C-alpha positions as CSV (number, residue, x, y, z in Angstrom):
1,X,13.0,2.9,10.3
2,X,10.3,4.3,8.1
3,X,7.2,2.2,7.3
4,X,6.4,1.7,3.7
5,X,3.1,3.3,2.7
6,X,0.8,2.0,-0.1
7,X,-1.5,3.9,-2.4
8,X,-5.2,3.0,-2.9
9,X,-4.3,1.4,-6.2
10,X,-1.6,-0.7,-4.6
11,X,-4.0,-1.8,-1.8
12,X,-6.6,-2.7,-4.4
13,X,-4.1,-4.8,-6.4
14,X,-3.0,-6.6,-3.2
15,X,-6.6,-7.4,-2.3
16,X,-7.7,-8.2,-5.8
17,X,-10.4,-5.6,-5.8
18,X,-10.9,-2.3,-7.5
19,X,-9.6,1.0,-6.2
20,X,-13.2,2.3,-6.4
21,X,-14.1,-0.4,-3.8
22,X,-11.2,0.7,-1.5
23,X,-12.5,4.3,-1.7
24,X,-16.0,3.1,-0.8
25,X,-14.6,1.3,2.2
26,X,-12.9,4.5,3.3
27,X,-16.2,6.4,2.8
28,X,-18.1,3.9,4.9
29,X,-15.5,4.0,7.7
30,X,-14.4,0.4,7.1
31,X,-10.8,1.1,5.8
32,X,-8.4,3.4,7.7
33,X,-5.8,5.1,5.6
34,X,-2.9,6.7,7.5
35,X,-3.3,10.0,5.7
36,X,-4.0,11.7,2.4
37,X,-1.2,12.9,0.2
38,X,-2.5,15.0,-2.6
39,X,-5.4,13.1,-4.2
40,X,-4.3,9.8,-2.8
41,X,-5.0,8.0,0.4
42,X,-2.1,5.9,1.8
43,X,-2.1,2.8,3.9
44,X,0.3,0.8,6.1
45,X,1.0,-2.9,5.5
46,X,-0.8,-3.6,8.8
47,X,-4.0,-2.0,7.5
48,X,-3.8,-4.0,4.3
49,X,-3.5,-7.2,6.3
50,X,-6.4,-6.2,8.5
51,X,-8.5,-5.6,5.4
52,X,-7.4,-9.0,4.0
53,X,-8.5,-10.9,7.1
54,X,-11.6,-9.0,8.1
55,X,-14.9,-10.7,8.3
56,X,-17.0,-10.0,5.2
57,X,-20.8,-9.9,4.9
58,X,-22.7,-9.8,1.6
59,X,-25.9,-8.0,1.0
60,X,-26.7,-7.2,4.6
61,X,-29.9,-5.2,4.6
62,X,-30.7,-5.9,1.0
63,X,-34.0,-7.6,0.2
64,X,-34.4,-10.1,-2.6
65,X,-37.1,-9.2,-5.0
């Protein structure tokens, strides 16, 4: 049975974030797409769930001015 794959836009919609943010996570090594098809990264449902439940930190390393 084939696993359904989800585009960056579908992942962003599922997580209520922008697709730009998902691409930033990929660039920082915090999101793990299965592969790239054309200009789109694709993800499994397991990876979407991992992103949904991951621990989040805000502003780590940023100083208030």
